PDB file of N, CA, C and O in Angstrom:
ATOM      1  N   UNK A   1      44.550  57.951 -14.406  1.00  0.00           N
ATOM      2  CA  UNK A   1      45.472  58.463 -13.422  1.00  0.00           C
ATOM      3  C   UNK A   1      46.873  57.976 -13.777  1.00  0.00           C
ATOM      4  O   UNK A   1      47.047  56.859 -14.264  1.00  0.00           O
ATOM      5  N   UNK A   2      47.856  58.813 -13.531  1.00  0.00           N
ATOM      6  CA  UNK A   2      49.246  58.449 -13.733  1.00  0.00           C
ATOM      7  C   UNK A   2      49.855  58.077 -12.389  1.00  0.00           C
ATOM      8  O   UNK A   2      49.804  58.849 -11.431  1.00  0.00           O
ATOM      9  N   UNK A   3      50.422  56.902 -12.336  1.00  0.00           N
ATOM     10  CA  UNK A   3      51.153  56.434 -11.164  1.00  0.00           C
ATOM     11  C   UNK A   3      52.627  56.427 -11.539  1.00  0.00           C
ATOM     12  O   UNK A   3      52.987  55.974 -12.625  1.00  0.00           O
ATOM     13  N   UNK A   4      53.481  56.924 -10.653  1.00  0.00           N
ATOM     14  CA  UNK A   4      54.917  56.863 -10.879  1.00  0.00           C
ATOM     15  C   UNK A   4      55.551  56.094  -9.726  1.00  0.00           C
ATOM     16  O   UNK A   4      55.277  56.365  -8.557  1.00  0.00           O
ATOM     17  N   UNK A   5      56.392  55.140 -10.069  1.00  0.00           N
ATOM     18  CA  UNK A   5      57.122  54.370  -9.065  1.00  0.00           C
ATOM     19  C   UNK A   5      58.592  54.727  -9.192  1.00  0.00           C
ATOM     20  O   UNK A   5      59.210  54.481 -10.228  1.00  0.00           O
ATOM     21  N   UNK A   6      59.153  55.308  -8.135  1.00  0.00           N
ATOM     22  CA  UNK A   6      60.547  55.751  -8.188  1.00  0.00           C
ATOM     23  C   UNK A   6      61.448  54.968  -7.249  1.00  0.00           C
ATOM     24  O   UNK A   6      62.662  55.166  -7.256  1.00  0.00           O
ATOM     25  N   UNK A   7      60.887  54.098  -6.455  1.00  0.00           N
ATOM     26  CA  UNK A   7      61.704  53.297  -5.540  1.00  0.00           C
ATOM     27  C   UNK A   7      61.798  51.868  -6.048  1.00  0.00           C
ATOM     28  O   UNK A   7      60.991  51.430  -6.867  1.00  0.00           O
ATOM     29  N   UNK A   8      62.768  51.167  -5.564  1.00  0.00           N
ATOM     30  CA  UNK A   8      62.922  49.765  -5.926  1.00  0.00           C
ATOM     31  C   UNK A   8      61.632  49.022  -5.617  1.00  0.00           C
ATOM     32  O   UNK A   8      61.022  49.270  -4.576  1.00  0.00           O
ATOM     33  N   UNK A   9      61.198  48.119  -6.488  1.00  0.00           N
ATOM     34  CA  UNK A   9      59.961  47.388  -6.208  1.00  0.00           C
ATOM     35  C   UNK A   9      60.066  46.539  -4.945  1.00  0.00           C
ATOM     36  O   UNK A   9      59.043  46.172  -4.367  1.00  0.00           O
ATOM     37  N   UNK A  10      61.276  46.222  -4.511  1.00  0.00           N
ATOM     38  CA  UNK A  10      61.447  45.456  -3.272  1.00  0.00           C
ATOM     39  C   UNK A  10      61.195  46.316  -2.044  1.00  0.00           C
ATOM     40  O   UNK A  10      61.038  45.792  -0.941  1.00  0.00           O
ATOM     41  N   UNK A  11      61.154  47.643  -2.228  1.00  0.00           N
ATOM     42  CA  UNK A  11      60.894  48.558  -1.116  1.00  0.00           C
ATOM     43  C   UNK A  11      59.581  49.310  -1.282  1.00  0.00           C
ATOM     44  O   UNK A  11      59.338  50.291  -0.580  1.00  0.00           O
ATOM     45  N   UNK A  12      58.738  48.864  -2.195  1.00  0.00           N
ATOM     46  CA  UNK A  12      57.468  49.551  -2.468  1.00  0.00           C
ATOM     47  C   UNK A  12      56.305  48.626  -2.117  1.00  0.00           C
ATOM     48  O   UNK A  12      56.451  47.404  -2.084  1.00  0.00           O
ATOM     49  N   UNK A  13      55.168  49.226  -1.859  1.00  0.00           N
ATOM     50  CA  UNK A  13      53.939  48.470  -1.599  1.00  0.00           C
ATOM     51  C   UNK A  13      53.249  48.214  -2.937  1.00  0.00           C
ATOM     52  O   UNK A  13      52.292  48.902  -3.290  1.00  0.00           O
ATOM     53  N   UNK A  14      53.739  47.224  -3.676  1.00  0.00           N
ATOM     54  CA  UNK A  14      53.208  46.920  -5.004  1.00  0.00           C
ATOM     55  C   UNK A  14      51.748  46.494  -4.908  1.00  0.00           C
ATOM     56  O   UNK A  14      50.934  46.876  -5.749  1.00  0.00           O
ATOM     57  N   UNK A  15      51.414  45.710  -3.897  1.00  0.00           N
ATOM     58  CA  UNK A  15      50.027  45.260  -3.722  1.00  0.00           C
ATOM     59  C   UNK A  15      49.100  46.442  -3.500  1.00  0.00           C
ATOM     60  O   UNK A  15      48.027  46.507  -4.100  1.00  0.00           O
ATOM     61  N   UNK A  16      49.494  47.370  -2.653  1.00  0.00           N
ATOM     62  CA  UNK A  16      48.688  48.567  -2.410  1.00  0.00           C
ATOM     63  C   UNK A  16      48.572  49.429  -3.648  1.00  0.00           C
ATOM     64  O   UNK A  16      47.509  49.980  -3.932  1.00  0.00           O
ATOM     65  N   UNK A  17      49.668  49.546  -4.388  1.00  0.00           N
ATOM     66  CA  UNK A  17      49.654  50.316  -5.611  1.00  0.00           C
ATOM     67  C   UNK A  17      48.672  49.708  -6.608  1.00  0.00           C
ATOM     68  O   UNK A  17      47.902  50.433  -7.238  1.00  0.00           O
ATOM     69  N   UNK A  18      48.692  48.401  -6.755  1.00  0.00           N
ATOM     70  CA  UNK A  18      47.789  47.739  -7.695  1.00  0.00           C
ATOM     71  C   UNK A  18      46.325  47.922  -7.304  1.00  0.00           C
ATOM     72  O   UNK A  18      45.458  48.041  -8.170  1.00  0.00           O
ATOM     73  N   UNK A  19      46.054  47.945  -6.005  1.00  0.00           N
ATOM     74  CA  UNK A  19      44.675  48.170  -5.548  1.00  0.00           C
ATOM     75  C   UNK A  19      44.169  49.552  -5.934  1.00  0.00           C
ATOM     76  O   UNK A  19      42.968  49.741  -6.132  1.00  0.00           O
ATOM     77  N   UNK A  20      45.067  50.511  -6.043  1.00  0.00           N
ATOM     78  CA  UNK A  20      44.690  51.884  -6.376  1.00  0.00           C
ATOM     79  C   UNK A  20      44.563  52.121  -7.881  1.00  0.00           C
ATOM     80  O   UNK A  20      44.029  53.144  -8.309  1.00  0.00           O
ATOM     81  N   UNK A  21      45.051  51.179  -8.675  1.00  0.00           N
ATOM     82  CA  UNK A  21      45.041  51.346 -10.128  1.00  0.00           C
ATOM     83  C   UNK A  21      43.727  50.877 -10.726  1.00  0.00           C
ATOM     84  O   UNK A  21      43.119  49.908 -10.274  1.00  0.00           O
ATOM     85  N   UNK A  22      43.313  51.595 -11.754  1.00  0.00           N
ATOM     86  CA  UNK A  22      42.090  51.238 -12.448  1.00  0.00           C
ATOM     87  C   UNK A  22      42.304  51.114 -13.939  1.00  0.00           C
ATOM     88  O   UNK A  22      43.371  51.433 -14.464  1.00  0.00           O
ATOM     89  N   UNK A  23      41.282  50.651 -14.601  1.00  0.00           N
ATOM     90  CA  UNK A  23      41.311  50.504 -16.056  1.00  0.00           C
ATOM     91  C   UNK A  23      41.688  51.832 -16.695  1.00  0.00           C
ATOM     92  O   UNK A  23      41.103  52.869 -16.381  1.00  0.00           O
ATOM     93  N   UNK A  24      42.664  51.798 -17.589  1.00  0.00           N
ATOM     94  CA  UNK A  24      43.072  53.001 -18.302  1.00  0.00           C
ATOM     95  C   UNK A  24      44.149  53.814 -17.610  1.00  0.00           C
ATOM     96  O   UNK A  24      44.620  54.805 -18.168  1.00  0.00           O
ATOM     97  N   UNK A  25      44.553  53.419 -16.402  1.00  0.00           N
ATOM     98  CA  UNK A  25      45.631  54.127 -15.720  1.00  0.00           C
ATOM     99  C   UNK A  25      46.962  53.790 -16.385  1.00  0.00           C
ATOM    100  O   UNK A  25      47.092  52.776 -17.071  1.00  0.00           O
ATOM    101  N   UNK A  26      47.936  54.654 -16.170  1.00  0.00           N
ATOM    102  CA  UNK A  26      49.288  54.435 -16.665  1.00  0.00           C
ATOM    103  C   UNK A  26      50.240  54.383 -15.483  1.00  0.00           C
ATOM    104  O   UNK A  26      50.069  55.101 -14.498  1.00  0.00           O
ATOM    105  N   UNK A  27      51.251  53.519 -15.594  1.00  0.00           N
ATOM    106  CA  UNK A  27      52.306  53.439 -14.585  1.00  0.00           C
ATOM    107  C   UNK A  27      53.626  53.749 -15.261  1.00  0.00           C
ATOM    108  O   UNK A  27      54.011  53.089 -16.226  1.00  0.00           O
ATOM    109  N   UNK A  28      54.318  54.761 -14.747  1.00  0.00           N
ATOM    110  CA  UNK A  28      55.629  55.137 -15.253  1.00  0.00           C
ATOM    111  C   UNK A  28      56.667  54.770 -14.203  1.00  0.00           C
ATOM    112  O   UNK A  28      56.598  55.225 -13.061  1.00  0.00           O
ATOM    113  N   UNK A  29      57.624  53.947 -14.597  1.00  0.00           N
ATOM    114  CA  UNK A  29      58.708  53.536 -13.710  1.00  0.00           C
ATOM    115  C   UNK A  29      59.899  54.464 -13.939  1.00  0.00           C
ATOM    116  O   UNK A  29      60.395  54.592 -15.058  1.00  0.00           O
ATOM    117  N   UNK A  30      60.346  55.103 -12.872  1.00  0.00           N
ATOM    118  CA  UNK A  30      61.479  56.024 -12.937  1.00  0.00           C
ATOM    119  C   UNK A  30      62.480  55.651 -11.850  1.00  0.00           C
ATOM    120  O   UNK A  30      62.165  54.884 -10.940  1.00  0.00           O
ATOM    121  N   UNK A  31      63.683  56.196 -11.950  1.00  0.00           N
ATOM    122  CA  UNK A  31      64.752  55.943 -10.976  1.00  0.00           C
ATOM    123  C   UNK A  31      64.848  54.432 -10.725  1.00  0.00           C
ATOM    124  O   UNK A  31      64.859  53.656 -11.681  1.00  0.00           O
ATOM    125  N   UNK A  32      64.918  54.003  -9.463  1.00  0.00           N
ATOM    126  CA  UNK A  32      65.032  52.569  -9.170  1.00  0.00           C
ATOM    127  C   UNK A  32      63.748  51.793  -9.457  1.00  0.00           C
ATOM    128  O   UNK A  32      63.749  50.563  -9.419  1.00  0.00           O
ATOM    129  N   UNK A  33      62.666  52.492  -9.740  1.00  0.00           N
ATOM    130  CA  UNK A  33      61.417  51.822 -10.107  1.00  0.00           C
ATOM    131  C   UNK A  33      61.537  51.036 -11.393  1.00  0.00           C
ATOM    132  O   UNK A  33      60.761  50.107 -11.618  1.00  0.00           O
ATOM    133  N   UNK A  34      62.509  51.388 -12.261  1.00  0.00           N
ATOM    134  CA  UNK A  34      62.674  50.669 -13.526  1.00  0.00           C
ATOM    135  C   UNK A  34      62.999  49.198 -13.298  1.00  0.00           C
ATOM    136  O   UNK A  34      62.812  48.380 -14.199  1.00  0.00           O
ATOM    137  N   UNK A  35      63.474  48.854 -12.127  1.00  0.00           N
ATOM    138  CA  UNK A  35      63.782  47.459 -11.816  1.00  0.00           C
ATOM    139  C   UNK A  35      62.543  46.573 -11.877  1.00  0.00           C
ATOM    140  O   UNK A  35      62.656  45.363 -12.074  1.00  0.00           O
ATOM    141  N   UNK A  36      61.373  47.160 -11.711  1.00  0.00           N
ATOM    142  CA  UNK A  36      60.128  46.392 -11.761  1.00  0.00           C
ATOM    143  C   UNK A  36      59.810  45.904 -13.165  1.00  0.00           C
ATOM    144  O   UNK A  36      58.944  45.045 -13.335  1.00  0.00           O
ATOM    145  N   UNK A  37      60.494  46.434 -14.178  1.00  0.00           N
ATOM    146  CA  UNK A  37      60.211  46.046 -15.565  1.00  0.00           C
ATOM    147  C   UNK A  37      61.236  45.075 -16.143  1.00  0.00           C
ATOM    148  O   UNK A  37      61.220  44.802 -17.343  1.00  0.00           O
ATOM    149  N   UNK A  38      62.118  44.555 -15.308  1.00  0.00           N
ATOM    150  CA  UNK A  38      63.106  43.598 -15.804  1.00  0.00           C
ATOM    151  C   UNK A  38      62.384  42.316 -16.214  1.00  0.00           C
ATOM    152  O   UNK A  38      61.594  41.755 -15.455  1.00  0.00           O
ATOM    153  N   UNK A  39      62.679  41.870 -17.433  1.00  0.00           N
ATOM    154  CA  UNK A  39      62.040  40.685 -18.012  1.00  0.00           C
ATOM    155  C   UNK A  39      62.180  39.481 -17.082  1.00  0.00           C
ATOM    156  O   UNK A  39      63.231  39.257 -16.481  1.00  0.00           O
ATOM    157  N   UNK A  40      61.100  38.716 -16.979  1.00  0.00           N
ATOM    158  CA  UNK A  40      61.029  37.488 -16.173  1.00  0.00           C
ATOM    159  C   UNK A  40      61.117  37.720 -14.671  1.00  0.00           C
ATOM    160  O   UNK A  40      61.308  36.767 -13.916  1.00  0.00           O
ATOM    161  N   UNK A  41      60.984  38.960 -14.223  1.00  0.00           N
ATOM    162  CA  UNK A  41      60.991  39.209 -12.777  1.00  0.00           C
ATOM    163  C   UNK A  41      59.589  39.003 -12.216  1.00  0.00           C
ATOM    164  O   UNK A  41      58.593  39.052 -12.939  1.00  0.00           O
ATOM    165  N   UNK A  42      59.543  38.776 -10.939  1.00  0.00           N
ATOM    166  CA  UNK A  42      58.269  38.625 -10.236  1.00  0.00           C
ATOM    167  C   UNK A  42      57.386  39.850 -10.429  1.00  0.00           C
ATOM    168  O   UNK A  42      56.173  39.731 -10.603  1.00  0.00           O
ATOM    169  N   UNK A  43      58.001  41.027 -10.397  1.00  0.00           N
ATOM    170  CA  UNK A  43      57.239  42.267 -10.468  1.00  0.00           C
ATOM    171  C   UNK A  43      56.639  42.506 -11.848  1.00  0.00           C
ATOM    172  O   UNK A  43      55.496  42.951 -11.953  1.00  0.00           O
ATOM    173  N   UNK A  44      57.379  42.223 -12.892  1.00  0.00           N
ATOM    174  CA  UNK A  44      56.833  42.436 -14.236  1.00  0.00           C
ATOM    175  C   UNK A  44      55.668  41.480 -14.488  1.00  0.00           C
ATOM    176  O   UNK A  44      54.731  41.823 -15.208  1.00  0.00           O
ATOM    177  N   UNK A  45      55.720  40.296 -13.906  1.00  0.00           N
ATOM    178  CA  UNK A  45      54.605  39.355 -14.040  1.00  0.00           C
ATOM    179  C   UNK A  45      53.350  39.915 -13.359  1.00  0.00           C
ATOM    180  O   UNK A  45      52.249  39.801 -13.897  1.00  0.00           O
ATOM    181  N   UNK A  46      53.514  40.505 -12.202  1.00  0.00           N
ATOM    182  CA  UNK A  46      52.383  41.110 -11.485  1.00  0.00           C
ATOM    183  C   UNK A  46      51.823  42.286 -12.284  1.00  0.00           C
ATOM    184  O   UNK A  46      50.608  42.396 -12.453  1.00  0.00           O
ATOM    185  N   UNK A  47      52.688  43.156 -12.772  1.00  0.00           N
ATOM    186  CA  UNK A  47      52.248  44.336 -13.509  1.00  0.00           C
ATOM    187  C   UNK A  47      51.612  43.971 -14.841  1.00  0.00           C
ATOM    188  O   UNK A  47      50.720  44.671 -15.321  1.00  0.00           O
ATOM    189  N   UNK A  48      52.060  42.897 -15.427  1.00  0.00           N
ATOM    190  CA  UNK A  48      51.517  42.432 -16.708  1.00  0.00           C
ATOM    191  C   UNK A  48      50.019  42.118 -16.592  1.00  0.00           C
ATOM    192  O   UNK A  48      49.271  42.271 -17.558  1.00  0.00           O
ATOM    193  N   UNK A  49      49.594  41.684 -15.419  1.00  0.00           N
ATOM    194  CA  UNK A  49      48.189  41.303 -15.225  1.00  0.00           C
ATOM    195  C   UNK A  49      47.289  42.489 -14.859  1.00  0.00           C
ATOM    196  O   UNK A  49      46.067  42.344 -14.817  1.00  0.00           O
ATOM    197  N   UNK A  50      47.875  43.651 -14.597  1.00  0.00           N
ATOM    198  CA  UNK A  50      47.091  44.837 -14.223  1.00  0.00           C
ATOM    199  C   UNK A  50      46.496  45.491 -15.468  1.00  0.00           C
ATOM    200  O   UNK A  50      47.067  45.391 -16.554  1.00  0.00           O
ATOM    201  N   UNK A  51      45.344  46.165 -15.314  1.00  0.00           N
ATOM    202  CA  UNK A  51      44.676  46.820 -16.459  1.00  0.00           C
ATOM    203  C   UNK A  51      45.257  48.195 -16.774  1.00  0.00           C
ATOM    204  O   UNK A  51      44.529  49.181 -16.882  1.00  0.00           O
ATOM    205  N   UNK A  52      46.560  48.244 -16.916  1.00  0.00           N
ATOM    206  CA  UNK A  52      47.273  49.517 -17.081  1.00  0.00           C
ATOM    207  C   UNK A  52      48.213  49.446 -18.272  1.00  0.00           C
ATOM    208  O   UNK A  52      48.454  48.380 -18.838  1.00  0.00           O
ATOM    209  N   UNK A  53      48.736  50.607 -18.636  1.00  0.00           N
ATOM    210  CA  UNK A  53      49.841  50.688 -19.586  1.00  0.00           C
ATOM    211  C   UNK A  53      51.105  50.930 -18.771  1.00  0.00           C
ATOM    212  O   UNK A  53      51.119  51.752 -17.854  1.00  0.00           O
ATOM    213  N   UNK A  54      52.158  50.210 -19.114  1.00  0.00           N
ATOM    214  CA  UNK A  54      53.410  50.264 -18.354  1.00  0.00           C
ATOM    215  C   UNK A  54      54.483  50.985 -19.170  1.00  0.00           C
ATOM    216  O   UNK A  54      54.747  50.634 -20.320  1.00  0.00           O
ATOM    217  N   UNK A  55      55.095  51.997 -18.554  1.00  0.00           N
ATOM    218  CA  UNK A  55      56.133  52.796 -19.191  1.00  0.00           C
ATOM    219  C   UNK A  55      57.379  52.803 -18.308  1.00  0.00           C
ATOM    220  O   UNK A  55      57.280  52.731 -17.083  1.00  0.00           O
ATOM    221  N   UNK A  56      58.549  52.892 -18.935  1.00  0.00           N
ATOM    222  CA  UNK A  56      59.811  53.053 -18.204  1.00  0.00           C
ATOM    223  C   UNK A  56      60.554  54.246 -18.799  1.00  0.00           C
ATOM    224  O   UNK A  56      60.564  54.439 -20.015  1.00  0.00           O
ATOM    225  N   UNK A  57      61.163  55.026 -17.949  1.00  0.00           N
ATOM    226  CA  UNK A  57      61.918  56.192 -18.408  1.00  0.00           C
ATOM    227  C   UNK A  57      63.269  55.727 -18.962  1.00  0.00           C
ATOM    228  O   UNK A  57      64.074  55.121 -18.255  1.00  0.00           O
ATOM    229  N   UNK A  58      63.490  56.020 -20.215  1.00  0.00           N
ATOM    230  CA  UNK A  58      64.673  55.554 -20.938  1.00  0.00           C
ATOM    231  C   UNK A  58      65.973  55.968 -20.253  1.00  0.00           C
ATOM    232  O   UNK A  58      66.877  55.146 -20.099  1.00  0.00           O
ATOM    233  N   UNK A  59      66.076  57.210 -19.847  1.00  0.00           N
ATOM    234  CA  UNK A  59      67.306  57.716 -19.249  1.00  0.00           C
ATOM    235  C   UNK A  59      67.658  56.961 -17.959  1.00  0.00           C
ATOM    236  O   UNK A  59      68.828  56.673 -17.711  1.00  0.00           O
ATOM    237  N   UNK A  60      66.657  56.645 -17.149  1.00  0.00           N
ATOM    238  CA  UNK A  60      66.909  55.908 -15.906  1.00  0.00           C
ATOM    239  C   UNK A  60      67.258  54.451 -16.188  1.00  0.00           C
ATOM    240  O   UNK A  60      68.049  53.847 -15.463  1.00  0.00           O
ATOM    241  N   UNK A  61      66.673  53.893 -17.231  1.00  0.00           N
ATOM    242  CA  UNK A  61      66.996  52.520 -17.631  1.00  0.00           C
ATOM    243  C   UNK A  61      68.431  52.457 -18.135  1.00  0.00           C
ATOM    244  O   UNK A  61      69.178  51.542 -17.789  1.00  0.00           O
ATOM    245  N   UNK A  62      68.812  53.432 -18.955  1.00  0.00           N
ATOM    246  CA  UNK A  62      70.185  53.491 -19.464  1.00  0.00           C
ATOM    247  C   UNK A  62      71.191  53.685 -18.332  1.00  0.00           C
ATOM    248  O   UNK A  62      72.252  53.062 -18.328  1.00  0.00           O
ATOM    249  N   UNK A  63      70.862  54.539 -17.384  1.00  0.00           N
ATOM    250  CA  UNK A  63      71.774  54.829 -16.274  1.00  0.00           C
ATOM    251  C   UNK A  63      72.059  53.586 -15.440  1.00  0.00           C
ATOM    252  O   UNK A  63      73.111  53.493 -14.807  1.00  0.00           O
ATOM    253  N   UNK A  64      71.136  52.638 -15.433  1.00  0.00           N
ATOM    254  CA  UNK A  64      71.299  51.406 -14.668  1.00  0.00           C
ATOM    255  C   UNK A  64      71.778  50.238 -15.527  1.00  0.00           C
ATOM    256  O   UNK A  64      71.918  49.118 -15.036  1.00  0.00           O
ATOM    257  N   UNK A  65      72.026  50.501 -16.808  1.00  0.00           N
ATOM    258  CA  UNK A  65      72.523  49.466 -17.705  1.00  0.00           C
ATOM    259  C   UNK A  65      71.523  48.348 -17.947  1.00  0.00           C
ATOM    260  O   UNK A  65      71.915  47.194 -18.117  1.00  0.00           O
ATOM    261  N   UNK A  66      70.221  48.680 -17.964  1.00  0.00           N
ATOM    262  CA  UNK A  66      69.187  47.657 -18.052  1.00  0.00           C
ATOM    263  C   UNK A  66      68.410  47.637 -19.365  1.00  0.00           C
ATOM    264  O   UNK A  66      67.446  46.880 -19.486  1.00  0.00           O
ATOM    265  N   UNK A  67      68.793  48.433 -20.337  1.00  0.00           N
ATOM    266  CA  UNK A  67      68.001  48.548 -21.568  1.00  0.00           C
ATOM    267  C   UNK A  67      67.719  47.194 -22.216  1.00  0.00           C
ATOM    268  O   UNK A  67      66.602  46.953 -22.675  1.00  0.00           O
ATOM    269  N   UNK A  68      68.698  46.324 -22.259  1.00  0.00           N
ATOM    270  CA  UNK A  68      68.526  45.020 -22.916  1.00  0.00           C
ATOM    271  C   UNK A  68      67.722  44.047 -22.067  1.00  0.00           C
ATOM    272  O   UNK A  68      67.332  42.985 -22.553  1.00  0.00           O
ATOM    273  N   UNK A  69      67.465  44.390 -20.803  1.00  0.00           N
ATOM    274  CA  UNK A  69      66.773  43.474 -19.896  1.00  0.00           C
ATOM    275  C   UNK A  69      65.327  43.872 -19.604  1.00  0.00           C
ATOM    276  O   UNK A  69      64.639  43.185 -18.848  1.00  0.00           O
ATOM    277  N   UNK A  70      64.866  44.956 -20.184  1.00  0.00           N
ATOM    278  CA  UNK A  70      63.517  45.439 -19.910  1.00  0.00           C
ATOM    279  C   UNK A  70      62.499  44.629 -20.711  1.00  0.00           C
ATOM    280  O   UNK A  70      62.713  44.334 -21.887  1.00  0.00           O
ATOM    281  N   UNK A  71      61.412  44.281 -20.073  1.00  0.00           N
ATOM    282  CA  UNK A  71      60.347  43.505 -20.704  1.00  0.00           C
ATOM    283  C   UNK A  71      59.762  44.236 -21.906  1.00  0.00           C
ATOM    284  O   UNK A  71      59.673  45.463 -21.921  1.00  0.00           O
ATOM    285  N   UNK A  72      59.371  43.471 -22.898  1.00  0.00           N
ATOM    286  CA  UNK A  72      58.730  44.069 -24.077  1.00  0.00           C
ATOM    287  C   UNK A  72      57.328  44.576 -23.741  1.00  0.00           C
ATOM    288  O   UNK A  72      56.713  45.262 -24.558  1.00  0.00           O
ATOM    289  N   UNK A  73      56.817  44.254 -22.564  1.00  0.00           N
ATOM    290  CA  UNK A  73      55.519  44.774 -22.119  1.00  0.00           C
ATOM    291  C   UNK A  73      55.609  46.229 -21.679  1.00  0.00           C
ATOM    292  O   UNK A  73      54.593  46.917 -21.576  1.00  0.00           O
ATOM    293  N   UNK A  74      56.818  46.688 -21.424  1.00  0.00           N
ATOM    294  CA  UNK A  74      57.023  48.072 -20.985  1.00  0.00           C
ATOM    295  C   UNK A  74      57.417  48.934 -22.178  1.00  0.00           C
ATOM    296  O   UNK A  74      58.214  48.529 -23.025  1.00  0.00           O
ATOM    297  N   UNK A  75      56.850  50.110 -22.223  1.00  0.00           N
ATOM    298  CA  UNK A  75      57.133  51.064 -23.302  1.00  0.00           C
ATOM    299  C   UNK A  75      58.191  52.042 -22.799  1.00  0.00           C
ATOM    300  O   UNK A  75      57.983  52.734 -21.802  1.00  0.00           O
ATOM    301  N   UNK A  76      59.322  52.094 -23.490  1.00  0.00           N
ATOM    302  CA  UNK A  76      60.397  52.998 -23.100  1.00  0.00           C
ATOM    303  C   UNK A  76      60.062  54.407 -23.578  1.00  0.00           C
ATOM    304  O   UNK A  76      59.746  54.610 -24.750  1.00  0.00           O
ATOM    305  N   UNK A  77      60.132  55.379 -22.668  1.00  0.00           N
ATOM    306  CA  UNK A  77      59.767  56.755 -22.997  1.00  0.00           C
ATOM    307  C   UNK A  77      60.867  57.729 -22.596  1.00  0.00           C
ATOM    308  O   UNK A  77      61.704  57.439 -21.741  1.00  0.00           O
ATOM    309  N   UNK A  78      60.840  58.883 -23.232  1.00  0.00           N
ATOM    310  CA  UNK A  78      61.782  59.971 -22.945  1.00  0.00           C
ATOM    311  C   UNK A  78      61.152  60.918 -21.921  1.00  0.00           C
ATOM    312  O   UNK A  78      60.011  60.736 -21.497  1.00  0.00           O
ATOM    313  N   UNK A  79      61.930  61.932 -21.536  1.00  0.00           N
ATOM    314  CA  UNK A  79      61.374  62.959 -20.645  1.00  0.00           C
ATOM    315  C   UNK A  79      60.222  63.705 -21.315  1.00  0.00           C
ATOM    316  O   UNK A  79      59.265  64.098 -20.647  1.00  0.00           O
ATOM    317  N   UNK A  80      60.308  63.900 -22.619  1.00  0.00           N
ATOM    318  CA  UNK A  80      59.215  64.559 -23.340  1.00  0.00           C
ATOM    319  C   UNK A  80      57.937  63.738 -23.240  1.00  0.00           C
ATOM    320  O   UNK A  80      56.853  64.288 -23.046  1.00  0.00           O
ATOM    321  N   UNK A  81      58.067  62.416 -23.372  1.00  0.00           N
ATOM    322  CA  UNK A  81      56.906  61.533 -23.224  1.00  0.00           C
ATOM    323  C   UNK A  81      56.379  61.564 -21.790  1.00  0.00           C
ATOM    324  O   UNK A  81      55.172  61.477 -21.564  1.00  0.00           O
ATOM    325  N   UNK A  82      57.280  61.688 -20.836  1.00  0.00           N
ATOM    326  CA  UNK A  82      56.891  61.806 -19.431  1.00  0.00           C
ATOM    327  C   UNK A  82      55.985  63.023 -19.260  1.00  0.00           C
ATOM    328  O   UNK A  82      54.952  62.949 -18.594  1.00  0.00           O
ATOM    329  N   UNK A  83      56.375  64.133 -19.860  1.00  0.00           N
ATOM    330  CA  UNK A  83      55.555  65.350 -19.785  1.00  0.00           C
ATOM    331  C   UNK A  83      54.191  65.098 -20.433  1.00  0.00           C
ATOM    332  O   UNK A  83      53.166  65.522 -19.899  1.00  0.00           O
ATOM    333  N   UNK A  84      54.172  64.419 -21.567  1.00  0.00           N
ATOM    334  CA  UNK A  84      52.895  64.099 -22.228  1.00  0.00           C
ATOM    335  C   UNK A  84      51.995  63.266 -21.328  1.00  0.00           C
ATOM    336  O   UNK A  84      50.782  63.475 -21.297  1.00  0.00           O
ATOM    337  N   UNK A  85      52.579  62.327 -20.597  1.00  0.00           N
ATOM    338  CA  UNK A  85      51.786  61.510 -19.680  1.00  0.00           C
ATOM    339  C   UNK A  85      51.205  62.364 -18.548  1.00  0.00           C
ATOM    340  O   UNK A  85      50.073  62.139 -18.120  1.00  0.00           O
ATOM    341  N   UNK A  86      51.978  63.342 -18.063  1.00  0.00           N
ATOM    342  CA  UNK A  86      51.465  64.199 -16.995  1.00  0.00           C
ATOM    343  C   UNK A  86      50.346  65.106 -17.495  1.00  0.00           C
ATOM    344  O   UNK A  86      49.427  65.437 -16.746  1.00  0.00           O
ATOM    345  N   UNK A  87      50.426  65.504 -18.758  1.00  0.00           N
ATOM    346  CA  UNK A  87      49.359  66.316 -19.341  1.00  0.00           C
ATOM    347  C   UNK A  87      48.107  65.458 -19.543  1.00  0.00           C
ATOM    348  O   UNK A  87      46.990  65.916 -19.305  1.00  0.00           O
ATOM    349  N   UNK A  88      48.300  64.230 -19.977  1.00  0.00           N
ATOM    350  CA  UNK A  88      47.183  63.303 -20.203  1.00  0.00           C
ATOM    351  C   UNK A  88      46.441  62.995 -18.902  1.00  0.00           C
ATOM    352  O   UNK A  88      45.221  62.827 -18.900  1.00  0.00           O
ATOM    353  N   UNK A  89      47.186  62.924 -17.799  1.00  0.00           N
ATOM    354  CA  UNK A  89      46.610  62.537 -16.503  1.00  0.00           C
ATOM    355  C   UNK A  89      46.778  63.652 -15.479  1.00  0.00           C
ATOM    356  O   UNK A  89      47.816  63.722 -14.819  1.00  0.00           O
ATOM    357  N   UNK A  90      45.778  64.533 -15.328  1.00  0.00           N
ATOM    358  CA  UNK A  90      45.892  65.586 -14.311  1.00  0.00           C
ATOM    359  C   UNK A  90      46.031  65.027 -12.891  1.00  0.00           C
ATOM    360  O   UNK A  90      46.672  65.636 -12.034  1.00  0.00           O
ATOM    361  N   UNK A  91      45.421  63.860 -12.653  1.00  0.00           N
ATOM    362  CA  UNK A  91      45.531  63.220 -11.340  1.00  0.00           C
ATOM    363  C   UNK A  91      46.709  62.257 -11.365  1.00  0.00           C
ATOM    364  O   UNK A  91      46.842  61.427 -12.264  1.00  0.00           O
ATOM    365  N   UNK A  92      47.575  62.396 -10.333  1.00  0.00           N
ATOM    366  CA  UNK A  92      48.783  61.572 -10.293  1.00  0.00           C
ATOM    367  C   UNK A  92      49.076  61.129  -8.869  1.00  0.00           C
ATOM    368  O   UNK A  92      48.772  61.825  -7.901  1.00  0.00           O
ATOM    369  N   UNK A  93      49.673  59.951  -8.773  1.00  0.00           N
ATOM    370  CA  UNK A  93      50.121  59.430  -7.475  1.00  0.00           C
ATOM    371  C   UNK A  93      51.564  58.978  -7.631  1.00  0.00           C
ATOM    372  O   UNK A  93      51.889  58.235  -8.557  1.00  0.00           O
ATOM    373  N   UNK A  94      52.420  59.419  -6.740  1.00  0.00           N
ATOM    374  CA  UNK A  94      53.822  58.988  -6.743  1.00  0.00           C
ATOM    375  C   UNK A  94      54.021  57.939  -5.647  1.00  0.00           C
ATOM    376  O   UNK A  94      53.616  58.130  -4.501  1.00  0.00           O
ATOM    377  N   UNK A  95      54.644  56.847  -6.023  1.00  0.00           N
ATOM    378  CA  UNK A  95      54.908  55.751  -5.088  1.00  0.00           C
ATOM    379  C   UNK A  95      56.386  55.657  -4.813  1.00  0.00           C
ATOM    380  O   UNK A  95      56.819  54.796  -4.048  1.00  0.00           O
TER     381      UNK A  95
END
């Protein structure tokens, strides 16, 4: 399943989101959700322990001036990669 987080992690139910995630799921951080992938943040530590692959949308990261601060655990992707993730996962949840 593909999960997308578009709100700031401080305004999202991260615990609830993690409960819904399973082995092999992907999480794509978009818009203000990219803040969850900032290196050494509380949120990236939580996501690091989940059985998922973590992606951040490059354009949203660039727009916030955070490219140099994103954790190496997160894979930076383009809009084309975003489309590939949606094709890979017919089931999706937006947070």
